[in-house]
C-alpha positions as CSV (number, residue, x, y, z in Angstrom):
1,M,0.2,-0.4,0.3
2,T,0.9,3.6,-0.9
3,R,1.5,5.9,2.4
4,Y,-1.6,7.5,0.9
5,E,-3.8,4.4,1.0
6,K,-2.4,3.7,4.5
7,A,-3.4,7.1,5.7
8,L,-6.9,6.8,4.3
9,A,-7.4,3.3,5.9
10,Q,-6.6,5.0,9.2
11,I,-8.5,7.8,8.5
12,I,-11.5,5.4,7.6
13,T,-11.0,3.3,10.6
14,E,-10.7,5.5,13.2
15,K,-14.0,8.3,11.4
16,Y,-16.1,5.2,10.2
17,G,-14.7,1.8,12.2
18,E,-18.3,1.2,13.1
19,M,-20.5,1.3,10.3
20,S,-21.7,-1.6,7.7
21,P,-19.8,-2.1,5.1
22,A,-22.9,-1.2,2.7
23,E,-23.3,2.2,5.3
24,L,-19.0,2.4,4.7
25,V,-19.7,2.5,1.0
26,A,-22.6,5.2,0.6
27,Q,-20.5,7.4,3.0
28,L,-17.4,7.2,1.1
29,C,-19.8,7.9,-1.9
30,K,-21.2,10.9,-0.7
31,I,-18.2,12.6,0.6
32,G,-16.6,11.6,-3.0
33,V,-13.4,9.3,-2.0
34,I,-15.4,6.8,-3.9
35,D,-16.5,7.6,-7.6
36,Y,-19.6,6.5,-7.9
37,T,-19.7,6.5,-11.7
38,R,-17.5,3.4,-11.4
39,C,-19.5,1.9,-8.8
40,K,-22.7,2.0,-11.0
41,V,-21.0,0.6,-14.2
42,L,-19.7,-2.1,-11.8
43,A,-22.8,-3.2,-10.7
44,V,-24.5,-3.4,-14.0
45,R,-21.5,-5.4,-15.3
46,R,-21.3,-7.8,-13.2
47,W,-25.2,-8.3,-13.3
48,V,-24.8,-9.0,-17.1
49,E,-22.2,-11.6,-16.5
50,D,-24.4,-13.4,-13.8
51,E,-27.0,-13.8,-16.1
52,V,-24.8,-14.6,-18.8
53,K,-23.4,-16.9,-16.9
54,Q,-27.0,-18.7,-16.5
55,G,-28.0,-18.5,-19.6
56,T,-28.9,-15.7,-21.2
57,G,-27.6,-14.3,-24.2
58,K,-25.6,-11.2,-23.6
59,V,-27.8,-8.6,-25.4
60,D,-30.7,-10.0,-23.7
61,A,-29.0,-9.8,-20.4
62,M,-28.4,-6.0,-21.4
63,W,-31.9,-5.3,-21.8
64,L,-32.7,-7.1,-18.8
65,A,-30.3,-4.6,-16.7
66,A,-31.4,-1.1,-18.5
67,E,-34.7,-2.7,-16.9
68,H,-33.2,-3.9,-13.4
69,F,-31.5,-0.7,-13.0
70,C,-34.3,2.0,-14.4
71,A,-30.9,3.1,-17.2
72,T,-31.1,3.1,-21.2
73,Y,-29.3,0.3,-23.1
74,E,-27.3,3.0,-24.2
75,Y,-26.1,3.4,-21.0
76,V,-26.0,-0.3,-20.3
77,R,-24.0,-1.1,-23.5
78,K,-21.5,2.1,-22.4
79,A,-20.8,0.1,-19.4
80,M,-20.2,-3.1,-20.5
81,Y,-17.5,-1.5,-23.9
82,Y,-16.9,1.6,-23.0
83,Y,-15.7,1.6,-19.4
84,T,-13.3,-0.8,-19.5
85,D,-10.6,0.2,-16.7
86,V,-13.2,-1.0,-14.3
87,N,-11.9,-4.1,-13.1
88,L,-12.6,-6.3,-10.1
């Protein structure tokens, strides 16, 4: 870990150590430490990948993701093909 990452981990532990993981993520998004757009892209990509693993065709899974996330198909398409640097 870099010094900045260590400092951030210490700050988070001291200030937000009692929060659940879900509460912590929400708080970090709220204060701008976590990029909310990348979180949304990651969620869409993971959802589509899970649907494809269950046997749904990729395009159909993308349409279903658009419905599931109340987004446009274009947004889902961008999440799948444009944002290529979101890898976990």
